[in-house]
C-alpha positions in Angstrom: 0.0 0.0 0.0 1.4 3.3 -1.0 0.6 6.3 1.1 0.9 9.9 -0.2 2.9 12.0 2.2 1.4 15.5 2.6 3.7 18.3 3.6 3.0 21.8 4.7 5.0 24.6 3.1 6.7 26.3 6.0 6.6 29.8 4.6 3.1 29.9 3.2 1.2 27.2 5.1 0.1 25.6 1.8 -0.2 21.9 1.5 0.7 19.6 -1.3 1.4 16.0 -2.2 5.2 16.5 -2.1 7.8 19.0 -0.9 9.1 20.0 -4.3 7.4 23.5 -4.1 8.7 24.2 -0.6 10.8 27.3 -0.2 14.4 26.2 -0.1 15.5 28.7 2.5 12.5 27.8 4.8 13.4 24.1 4.4 17.1 24.8 5.3 16.0 26.8 8.4 13.6 24.1 9.5 16.2 21.3 9.1 18.8 23.3 11.0 16.4 23.3 14.0 16.9 19.5 14.4 19.3 19.0 17.3 22.4 16.9 16.9 24.9 15.4 19.2 28.6 16.0 18.5 31.0 13.1 18.2 34.5 12.4 17.0 34.6 9.4 14.7 37.9 7.6 14.4 38.6 5.6 11.2 41.2 3.2 10.1 42.3 1.7 6.7 45.4 -0.5 7.0 48.0 1.6 8.8 46.3 4.9 8.1 44.1 6.5 10.7 42.0 9.7 10.9 39.2 11.2 12.9 36.5 13.7 12.1 33.7 15.5 13.9 30.3 14.0 13.2 26.8 15.2 14.1 24.5 12.8 12.2 24.5 9.8 14.4 21.4 8.0 15.7 20.2 4.7 17.0 17.9 3.2 14.3 17.0 -0.2 15.9 16.7 -1.9 19.3 16.8 -5.5 18.0 19.4 -5.9 16.9 20.9 -2.6 18.2 21.9 -0.6 15.1 23.4 2.8 14.8 23.4 5.0 11.6 26.1 7.5 10.9 26.0 10.2 8.1 29.3 10.6 6.4 30.3 13.0 3.6 30.9 10.9 0.5 33.7 13.0 -1.1 35.8 13.0 2.1 38.8 10.8 2.8 37.3 9.4 6.0 34.4 7.9 4.0 36.8 6.2 1.7 38.6 4.8 4.8 35.3 3.6 6.3 34.5 1.8 3.0 38.0 0.2 2.7 38.7 -0.4 6.4 35.2 -1.4 7.4 35.7 -0.2 11.0 35.3 3.0 13.0 35.0 4.3 16.6 32.5 6.8 17.9 33.9 8.9 20.7 31.3 10.8 22.8 32.4 14.2 24.1 31.5 16.0 27.3 30.1 19.6 27.4 33.6 21.0 28.2 35.2 19.5 25.2 34.3 22.0 22.5 37.9 22.6 21.5 38.3 18.9 20.9 35.2 18.8 18.7 36.4 21.8 16.8 39.9 20.3 16.3 38.4 17.5 14.1 36.1 19.7 11.9 38.5 20.5 9.1 39.6 17.8 6.7 43.1 16.2 7.0 43.8 17.4 3.5 43.6 20.9 4.8 45.1 20.7 8.3 47.3 17.6 8.1 47.5 14.7 10.7 44.7 15.5 13.1 45.5 12.8 15.6 49.1 13.8 16.0 48.8 15.9 19.1 45.6 14.3 20.5 46.0 11.5 23.1 44.5 8.4 21.6 45.0 4.6 21.3 44.0 1.9 18.9 40.9 0.1 19.9 40.2 -3.6 19.4 39.2 -2.9 15.8 42.3 -0.7 15.3 40.2 2.5 15.0 41.4 5.4 17.0 39.8 5.9 20.5 40.3 9.3 22.1 41.7 9.1 25.6 39.6 12.1 26.7 36.3 10.8 25.4 33.6 10.4 28.1 32.5 7.2 26.3 33.1 5.4 23.0 32.1 2.4 21.0 33.8 0.6 18.1 32.0 -0.9 15.2 32.3 -2.9 12.0 30.4 -1.6 9.0 27.3 -3.6 8.2 25.8 -1.6 5.4 26.3 1.6 3.5 23.2 3.3 1.9 22.0 6.5 0.2 23.3 6.5 -3.3 21.4 9.7 -4.2 22.6 12.1 -1.4 25.9 13.9 -0.7 26.3 11.9 2.5 26.3 8.1 2.9 24.4 6.4 5.7 26.7 3.9 7.4 24.9 1.3 9.5 26.6 -0.7 12.2 25.8 -2.9 15.2 27.9 -1.4 18.0 27.5 -4.6 20.1 28.6 -7.0 17.4 31.3 -9.5 18.1 34.7 -7.9 18.8 33.1 -4.4 18.8 33.2 -3.3 22.5 31.1 -0.7 24.0 33.0 1.1 26.8 31.8 4.0 28.8 33.2 6.2 31.5 30.6 9.0 32.1 31.2 12.4 33.6 28.6 14.5 35.2 28.5 17.1 32.4 26.1 16.4 29.5 27.5 16.0 26.0 27.5 19.1 23.7 24.9 19.6 21.1 24.6 21.8 18.1 22.0 24.6 18.6 22.7 26.5 15.4 24.6 26.0 12.1 25.8 28.7 9.8 24.9 29.4 6.2 26.3 26.2 4.8 27.0 22.6 6.0 30.7 23.1 5.4 33.7 24.1 7.5 32.9 27.7 6.5 29.7 27.8 8.5 29.5 28.8 12.1 28.9 26.1 14.5 27.7 27.1 18.0 28.2 24.3 20.5 26.1 24.4 23.6 
């Protein structure tokens, strides 16, 4: 059974059977209101490692427990995830804004990002940040979204040989409350 999705144009309140007529600026504004956590994802391909700041991470299933991660397709880290098949997710505390900001720019611009950041290789070989309040390591199960500019990487964080380790602090993790004009390093990211 197919169901037609009706959407309301944010700017005018008009309804339609699709969102094609929606004002693009209004859509961007609405989508930027979605709250996101802030994580540092460590990747490994052979002897090469890297890490990047990620905001599109969510649990997508209880049974089995599955997590989905949005990763920019034209970045070096996505290629490493495809080839290496493993990554770590490092959760940050509210006082770790500088650490999150350190991993925003691509390695092709700033060089070896892990060089001066205390970390170790996890069981999968993916980098685990020493200062993370919690982390988990995963093997890639599926990569989806051929049409978009970001791929959706699906993983089971409690799969065999993928530990979930946590040491929690009393400070809550940071979230993004506002994003600048573009979803690039040029935009302003305000971390709460």
